[in-house]
N, C-alpha and C positions, 0 to 999 in steps of 0.2 A: 323191563320190569321183572323183578325176581318172583318166580312162581314158587312161593314157599310151601303151600300144601302139596304140590306135586313132588317137591324135593323130599318133604317129610315122608310121604308115602313110599318113595323109592328107597330112602335110607332105612327107615324103620321096618319096611317090608323086606329089606335085605335083597333088593333086586340086583341082578348081576352088574348092571351099568350104573349103579348108584354113585360111584366115584366120578364118572364122566359127567353125570348130571350135576354133582356138587361143584366140579371144576367150572362148568358153564356159569354157575351162579357166582363163584368166586371172582371170575373175570369181570362180572358186572360191578363189583365193589370199586373198581377204578372210576366209575361215574357216579351220578347222583341216584344211588339205588333206592333211597327211601324218601326222595323229594316230595312224592305225592301223599305222604302219610302225615298225620298229626304227630306232635311230639310223643304223645302217649302210645300211639300206634307204632311209631318208629322204634320206641324203646322195646316194646314187646316183640316186634319183628326182628330186631337185632339179637335179642336173647334167643329166640327160636332158631334163627339162622346160625348163630354161633354154636348152639347145641347140636344141630343136625350136622354141620360140617365137622365139628369136633368128633362126633360119634363115628362118622365114616373113617376119619383118619386114625382114630384110636382103636378101631376094630382090628383085632389081630388076624382076622380072616381076609382082610383087604390087603392084597399085595400090589404095590405100585412099582412099575419099572422106573428106573432113574429118569428116563425121557419124560415121563408124565409128571414127575416131581419138578423137573426142570421147567416144564411148560407152566407150572403153577407158581414158581418162585417169584416172578415179577409182581405178583399180586399178594405176596406175604404181608406187606405193610397194611393193605386193606383188611386182611384177616385180623391182624393185631389191633387195628383201630376198631373193628367190629367187636371183638371180645372186650376191649377196654371200655367201649360205650355201653356194654350190657351189664347186667348184674353180676356176671362172672368176673369182670375186671381183667381177666387174662385166661389163657388156656393151661395155666400151671396145674390145675387139678387133674386134667387129662394127661399131662406130661408125667405127673407122678404115677398115674395109673399105668402108663406105658413103661414105667421102670426107671425114670430119671430121678436121681436123688436130689434132696434139697441142697441148695447152695450153702456151703459151709458145714453141711452135716457129715455124718459118718459115711465113708466110702461104701459103695454097694458091693456086695459079694457076688451079685449076679449081673454082670455087665450087660448093657443094652446091646442088642444085636445091630449090625450095620443096617439091616432092612428097616428096623424100627426107628433107628436114629435118623435115617433118610426121610421117613415120614414126619418125624418130630421136628425137623428143620422148618417145616411149614407152620408149626404152632409156636416155636420158640421166638422170643424177642430178646434183645439185649438186656431188658429189665427183668426177665424171668427170674423167679425165686428158686428155680431148679438149677442144678449144676451142669454146665457144659463149657468146653474150652476150645481154643483154636485147634488143638490136636484132635478133638473129636471130629471137627469139620474136615480137617486135612486127611482123615482116614477114609472119607467118602471117595467115590470115583472122581477123577480129576475135574471133569466138567461140572459135576454136582458140587464138589468142594468149592470151585471157583464161584459158581453162582450163589452158593450159600454165603460166602464172604461178601460178595457184591450186595446181596439183599440185606444183610445185617449191617454192613457199614453204611448203607443208604438209609437207615432207620431215621424217621423224622416224626415227632421229636424223640430224643432219648430222655426218659423221664426220671432216671435215678443216677446217682453217682456210680452204683454198681454197673449200670448200663454204659456209662462213659468209660469205666475201667475195662469192660469187656471189649468195647470198640477199640480201645487202645491196644489191647492184647491181640486182637485180630490184625490190626495194622502192623504191629511189631513182627508178626509171623507171615505177612503177606508174601514175602520173598520165597517162602517154602511152597507156594502153590505151583503145581505142575502145569505146563502148557496144555491148554484144552480149548477146543472150539466153542465159541458162543453160538447158541441157536440164532439163526439168521432171521429174527423177527424184530419189528420196531419196538415191541414191548421189552424184549431183552436188551436192546440197545439203549432204551430209555433208562432201564435199571442200572446198566453199567455206567452210563454217563452220570447218573445221579451219585453213585458211589465215587466215581472219579472226582466229582466236585466236592461232595460232602465230607470226604476225608479231611479237607482243609479245616473243618470246624472242630476237629478233635484237638486234644491238648497233649498228644504224645510227640516227643521230639522227632520221631521217624514216621510221622503220620503220612507223609507222601511216598513212602516206600511201596504203596499199592499202585501208584501211577505207572511206573515202568512195567509192572505185570499186566495191567489193563491195556497199556499201549501196545504191548506184544499181541494181546488178544485182538485188539482193534485192527492192527495191520493184517492179521490172519483173516479176520472177518472181511475186510476190504477186498482182499484177494479172492476170497470165496464167492463174494457177490459181484465180482467183476468191476470193481472200482480201480481203474488203472491210472498210474502217474504218466503225465506226458513226457516225451523225450525233450530234454532241455539242451540248448547249445553248450558245447564244451567250453567256450569262452564267451564272456558277456560283451555286448556292444553298448557302451555308455551313450545315453541319449540326452538331448537338451530338456525334453519333457517326458520322462519315463511314465509308465503306467503302473499305478498302485491299485490293486483290488483289495477292498476292505470287506472281508468276510465277517459279517456282523451277526452274531447270534441274537443280539437285541440292539435296536437302534431307535425305536420310536420316541417321540419327543416327550412323552410322559414318564420316561424311565431315566434313572440316574446315569445310565450309560451315555445317553444323549448329553446330559449335563456335563459329564466328565470329559467326553471326547469331542464335543462340538468345536471347541477352540483349537484342539489338536488338528482336526480335519480342515478347518479353515486355513491353518498354516500350511498343511501338507498340500492343499490344492493350489497354493501359489507356485509350486514347482513340479507337481505331479498331476497327470491325468488321473482323476479319482473316480473309481468305479465301485459301486456298492453291490454286493451280492447278499441277499437276506430273504427271510420269509416275507410273504406279501403283507402280513399284518404289521410288520415292523417299519415299513416304508411309508410313513405318513408324510404330508407335504413339507413339514419342517425338516424332517430327516432327508428327504429327497433334495432339498435345496442346497445341501452341503456337498453334492456330488455332481460330476459331469455326466454320468450315466448310471442307470439303476437297473439291475436285473433281480427279479423276485421269483419265488417258487411257492407252491402250496404243498404242505406235507400230505402224504398219503399213508393209509394204514398198511399197505403192502410194501412200503419202503421205496417205491419207484423214484421218489423225489431225491433220494441219496445219489443215484446215478445221474440224475439231471443236474444236480449241483456240481458234481465232479466234472461232468462234461463241460458245463459252462465255465468253470474255473480254468480248465485246460484250453478251451477255445479262446479265452480272453488273452492268453499268452502274457501274463503280467510280468513286470520286472521285479515287483515286490508284492507279496501277499501280506496284509496286515490283519491280524486277528485281535481286535480290541479286548476280547475275552475268549477263553476256551473253557468249556464245561457247563455253560449255563443253558445250553440246548443240546438235545441228543445228537445232532449232526456235527457239532463242533469237534469233540475229541476224535471222532472217526476220521473226519477229513483233515484235521490238523496233523494227523499222523502220515499224511501223504504230501509229497512235494509237488507244487504247481508252479513254483517260481525259483529263480536262483537265490533270492533272499526272502526269508519268511520271518516275521516278527510278531510278538504279542505284547500286551501291556497290562495295566492294572485292573482291567475289567473284572477279573475274578480274584485278583490279588494273590496269586500263587504261581509257582513255576509249573510248566506243563510236563517236563521230563520227556518231551517228544524230541527224538533226534532230528526231526525235520524243522524244528523252530530254531532259528539262528540267534535272534536277539530278543531281549526283554527290555522294552523302552519304558523307562520310569524315572521318577524323581529320586534324587540321592537319599533323601530322608527315609525312604521306605526300605532301604537295604541295610541290614545289620551285618550280614555275612554272605559274600558271593557264593559260598559253597552251598547255600540253600537253593541255588538256581542251576538248572542244567543249561540254560541259555547264556550267551554272552550278554553282559549288562551294558546297555546303552543309556547312560545316565544324563540327567538334566538337573540344574539347580532347583531347589524347592521353590524358589521365587518365581519359577517359570509357570507354576500351576495357575491356570485360570479356568473357571467353569463357564459353560454356555448357559445363558439365561433362558429358562423355559418360556415358550410363547404362551403357555397357559398359566403362568405364575400370577397370582393375585396377592399383593402384599397384605399382611395381617398386622394390625397395630400391636406392638409388644405390650405385655402386661407384667410390670415389675411390682410384685406385692411386698411391700416393706414389712408387713406383719402377716406371715403365711400361717394360717391355722385351719386345717392341718397343712403341713408342708407337702407339696405334691412332687413326687419323684417320677420323672419320665423315663421310660425304657422303650425308646423308638427303635426296636431291633427286630429283625425277622426271627422266625421260629428257631432256625438253626443256631443262632447266636445266643439264644436264651437257654443256656445249658444249666443243669441242676447244680453244678459246682458254683457257678456264678450266682444263681438265685439263692443258694444257701448262704453265700457271703452277704447278700442283701438282707437276709433274715438276721444275721449277726449285727449288721449295721442298724437295723430297726430296733433290735433289742437294746443296743447301747446308746440310741439317739437321745433319749430323755425327753422326747416330744412326739406328738402324733405325726406319723408319716402316712401318706396315701400314695400307693404305687399305681401308676398308669402304664400299661403295656400296649404298644402299637406294633403287633407282629406282622401286619399286612397279610393276614391269612383268613380263611373261612372254612366251612364244612368240617369234615372229620379231623383235619389237622388242627383247626382252631379248638374243637372240642377236646382233643387230646392235650393240647398245650394248656388249656384252661384247667383241666384236671391236675396237671403237673404243678402249675403255678399255685393253685389253691392248696395243694398239699404242703408246699414249702413256704408260701407267702399268703396265709389266709387273709381274705379281705381285699386282695389286689384286684384291680379292675383290668380285664383283658378286653381290649376293643377289637372288633372285627375289621375286616378289610374296608377301606373307605378311599374315596378320591383324595388326591393330594391337597386340593383346596378345601376339603372338609377336615382333613387331618391337621393342617397347620393351626387353626384356631384352638383345637384341643391340646396340641402340643404347647402352644403359647400360654395356655392357662396353667402350665406346670412351672415349678420353681428351680428344678435341678435335674440334669441329665447324668445318670450313672451309666457310663458306656460299658458295653460288655467286653469280655475277653475269653479266650485268646483271639477271637475274630472281632475286630472293632467295628465301628460304625461311622465311617468318614462322612457320609452325606447326612446322617443324623446329627453329627457334630456341627456341620455347616448350618443345618436348619435350626438347631438349638441356639447357636451363637447369634444367628441373624435375628432371633426373637428375644435376645438378651437373657438366655438361659445358660448359666455356667455348666461346665462339663468336667467331670472327673473321669480320667482314662487310665488304662494300664498299657505299658509299653512291653511288647513281646517280640521275639526274634523274627518271626515271619513278616512279610510285607503287610498282610492283612492285620497283623497285630501292632503295626507301627503307624498306620494312617492317622489315627486320632492324635497321637503324640506329635507327629510331624506338623500337623495343621495347628495345634495349640501353640507349639513353639514358634512356628512361622508368624503367627498372628500376635505374638508377644504376650500371651496369657501367662500367668505365673507358673514357674517350673513345678511347684509343689502339686499342681493339679494332675501331673503325669506321674503315676506310680510305677515302681520297678517290681513290687511284690504285693501280696495281699495285705500285709500289715500297713504298707504305705497307702494302699488304696482305701482301706478302712479309715485310716487317720485323716486323709484328705476329705473323704466324704463326710466324716463327723465334724471336721473343721467348718465346712460350708453349712451343714445342717444345724450346727449348734450356735452359729453366730449370724443373725439376720443382717447385721451391718456388713460383714464380710461378703455374704451372698449378694446383697444389693450392690455393693461396690463392684463385684465381679460382673454382675449383670450390666451395669452402666459401662464398664470397660468394654464388654462385648459389643454393646450397641454403638459405642464410639468408633468401633472399627469400620462401620459403614460398609458391611460386606457386600451389599447390593452393587456398590460402585467399585470397591477395591478388589473383589474376588470374582466378579461375574462380568461377562461380555456377551456381545451378540454381533450381528452382521455389521453394525455401525461402530463397534469399538475398535480402537487401534490394536492391531495384532502384534503379539510378541513374536520372537523368532527362534526361541530355543528348540522347539520341536522340529521345525523344518531344518534348522542348522545341524542338529544331531543326526537326523535321518538322512539328510543329503550327504553328510560326511560318510555315513555307513554305506550308502549307495556307491559313492565314488571310491571308497577304500576297502570294500568288502574282500577283494582278493588278497590284499596285503594282510588284512585281519586274519583271514584263514591261514595264510602261510606262516604268520607269526604266532598263531594260536593265542591271540589276545582274548582274555576273558572279561575284562572290565574296561570300558571306554568312558572316561570321565569328561566333564565339560572342558577341562583344560586341553583335552586331546582334539576336540573339534572346534572350539571357540576361535582360536587363532586363524584356522583355515577359513572359517565363515567370515571373519572380519576382513581378511585379505581379499576374499572373493567379492565382498560388498564394495570394498575400496576400488578394486579393479573395475567393477561394474560402473561405479560412479565416474571413474576417469574416462571410460569409454563413452559414457553418456555426455 
C-alpha cells in the first residue's frame, strides 16, 4: 500500500532521502496500488502521487546517480500511466520546467544538461509533447542509454502517431547503442524482454534491428549470472526416437498457443520423445496430455528460477529444443540465446524472427513468408494446407447471428492493446466518416487495470463513442463477438486467431497484408479458406475500399457471412486427440533432424516442402514394405 502522506512529508519537507522514498512508491505501481480505493479516492491519490514524484524528479537540487535512474526505469510505464490517469494527463509541464522545448517548437538556446536529461527520461513518454530524439538518449552513459531505449520501445499503449514515429526513430537507431551490462534483476529482464517482443508491433521496416543488440546484452547477462551452455558432442548420433524438449513460454489450454501448436505436437510425438519445460501455471491437464514428460518451475523474484530452467534443459540432453514462441515471457529470450541442443528451432508463436544465433530453424507455413531476408533462421517451410488447430477442451459453441439489417452496424476489433495502434485507429475514423451509416465499434483488447484505462483514453480521443470491453473469459467473449457484423483486422500486426473466431461465427474480415509473418497471417488464412481476394488489402486505400464495400452493402456482407459459415471451420480447421493426424509437421522436422549436418555444410537458408516431401514419402513406402 502506498503511504502517500509520508511521501508528501518527505518530498515537500525536502528530506535528504526523499528520492529513495519516492522510488519505493514508484516500484509499487507495478501492482494494484490503488485497488482498495473508491474511483474518486483513486483519482485524487493518483494526482497527488504524480505531483509528489514529479516534484522530486524536477527538483534541481536532487542529483541522481545513473545507477538509481537505472533501478527506476523498469517502472517508467507505471509512472506514465499514473500521470495519464490523473488530471495532469502527462508530465510534460514538468519537462518544460526542466528545460525541454516543445516538439516542433523553436530550438532551445540553453541545452538541457546530461544530468537533467537523465532524470527527464523517467518522465518522458513516446507521446510527450516536448522534444527529444534518439540522439538525446544515445548521449547518455551506455547502460542508461540502453535501458532508456528498452523502456520507451516497450511502451504500452502508444497513444499518438507522434509516439509511433518516435518509436520508429528509436528502432532505426538501435544499432548505435554501445554494449552495456543490464542490471541483473528480474524487473530489468522483464523490461528488456518486453521491448524485445514489442518492437514487432512497430511499423518501421527495420523494427527488428533492436533484437541483435538485446541478444548481445542477454548473452552477457547469462554469463554474468552463471547460466552455462552444456558441452555438446562434436558429432550427432541419429536415434530412432530422439528427444525433443519443448521450451514453452505459454502452453495452457485456454491460450491460443495451445490452439496453434496442439496438432503440431501430436504429430511430433509420433517420432520424438516429447518433453515439456514450462512454468507451473502453464501445464494444465490438457497441455500435459500432449507430452511424454513434463517439467515445471515457479518464478522467483530473485531470479533463481532462471538457473533452474537452464540446468534442467542441460540435464535433459535434448536432440532438439523447440521454442513455439520466443519473447512472450521474460525467460524466453534469455535462454533462447543459449544452446542446449545440436538443433534448436522456433515457430509462429510470436510471429517474428528471433535474430538469435542459437536458433537454427523457423518452422512455419509458406504463406507467412514474403522474404527470407526477414529471418535470421533457416526457414523450414510447410504448405499452408498443413495448418490445423487444436480444439480447446473448454470451447462452447455459440450460435452465429447474421443480421440482415444491421442498425447500427457493429464493427468488431478483437485485438490486443499492442495491435490497436493510433495509425490504424485513425484509419477507422476515416472509414466511419465515409460510411454513410451508423457504425458501432466494439474493442476486445483482453486487458484490464491501468493498461485498459490508458487504451480507453486513446480510443475515445480517436474514435469517440467506441466501446472498449475489459478482459473476459473466452466463452464470455464469443457471444459478444458474435453479436458484431464485421471484423476490421489490425495492421501491421494482424490477428490470426481473431480471424478464425470471426469466420467461425460468420463475421466477414477485412485484412491488410504486410511483409512480416505477423502481417501475413490473416491474408494467408483468408486465401486458404477461399474468401474473396478483395478482402485482403495491399495498402490503406484498398483497406478503406474493402471496408466500405462491406459496410455499404448489407447483401454483400450477408453473403460473405454465409460463405464463412459454409466453411464449417469447426470440422475443417480444428482437430483433437480423435482427429486423423496430418503429417507435414513431422515430415519437415524429421527431415531437418536427419539432414541437419548437410544443411549446415551447404548453408541452405530455405527448405521447402519439395525438399522434404519426397524423402518422407519414400520412408513411408519403405516402412509399409517392411510391415
